N, C-alpha and C positions, 0 to 999 in steps of 0.2 A: 532023250529029247531036248534040243536047245530052243530057246525063245528069246525075243527080244522085248524088253520093257522099256518105256520111254516114261520122263517126267519132264513136264514144261515148267518153267520159272521166268522171271524177269527182274530186272534191275535196270536204274536209271544212274548214268554216270556221264561226266564230263571227261574230255580229254583233248590233246592237242598232238597232231601228227607231225614230228619234225625230228632232225637229227642235229645235236650239238655241234657234230663236226662239220656241219655244211653251212654255207653262207645263207643268209635271209633270202637271196634271189633263187639259189637252188633249191632250198625249202619251199619256197612259193612256187616254183616252177613244177616241183614234182608233187606236192601235197595240197596246192592251191588253197581253197577256203578252209580245209581241215587243218592249216597250218595257222590258224587265228592265235595269236600270241595271248588272246584272253580267253582261249578254250572254247569248246562248244560241245553240246550233249547229245546223247541218245537213249532212246528207251529200248533197251536191249531185250530181245526175246530168246529163250535158252532152252534147247531140247537136250536133255542128257538121255542117252540110250545104252543099256546095259544088255549085253547078250551073255547067256550063260545055259547050263542044264537046269532044267526044271527039277527042283527037289521033290522026290517022290513022296516025302510025308506031308510037305506043306502045299505043294503046288505051286510054289514061287520060284522064280529067279532068283529074286532079292524082294525082301519086304519093301514095299513101295514108302511106308513111313521112314524106314531107315535110310532109303535113297533121298527122300524128302529132306530129312535132318542133314544128312551130308551136303547137300546142294545149300541149303541156308547158312550153314556154318561157313562153308568154304568159298562160295560165291555171293550170295546175297548179302550176309553180313559184312563180308570183305570188300564188296564192289560198290553196293547201293548207295546212291546219293553221295558218291565220291569223286573227287578229282584224280583220276586214274594215274596222270603223270606226278603228282604230289603226293597223294595220299596212300599209295598202294605201293608197297616195297618191290613187288616185282616188276615194276614199271619205272624204276628209278633210272634204269640205263636201257630199258627196252621199250622201242616205240610201240605204243599201244593201239595198234592197227587190230581190225577185227580178226585177222590170222593170228597175230599173236597172243590177243585176248583168249581165243579158243584154245591155243596151245597151253596158256597158264592154267585155265580151267581144267583141262584135262589133267595136268601134272598136279593139280591139287585134289582131284577126285580120284585118280587111278590107284593112289597107295591106301585109300580108305576102303577099297573093293576087294573082295576075293581075288586072288591072282590069276584065277582061272577065267576070270569074266573079260570080255572084250568091252572096250568101252567107245562110244562114239559121241563127239559134241558138236551140236548143230547151233550156230550163233547167229540171230539176226540182228544186224546193226540197224537196218531199215527193213520195212516190209519186202523190199525187192533185193536188198543186198545181204548175203548171208555167206558164212563160211562152215565147211564141214571137217572137222579133224578127228582122226582116230588113232593117233599115235605113230604114224608112219613118215 
């Protein structure tokens, strides 16, 4: 039997959407106010969903405390109250769009899980804007 378990988390972070190789005019045209050179912030909401077989002994897919600890280390400690462009190495050359943040989170969590598990990341940048990424 398979089941999907999910854990919610959140972090607050600032970012600027822009490409160093584009002109100021092109960055403004594509990214608008998200290209503010002084950055802007979001209260990100994260849902990490793990799908796998239910262990017959424990009844768990994964111990929720273990998943909570992975999220704390890999996401909350790494991103919370940070400027993603400046303080998070994964975004030194990668534009910190919601899509790219979700992919980075997936890539940080996936190696910490049993390889047989499927992982899905849902990241809300705002209550109305969100991205779902499952490694494809």
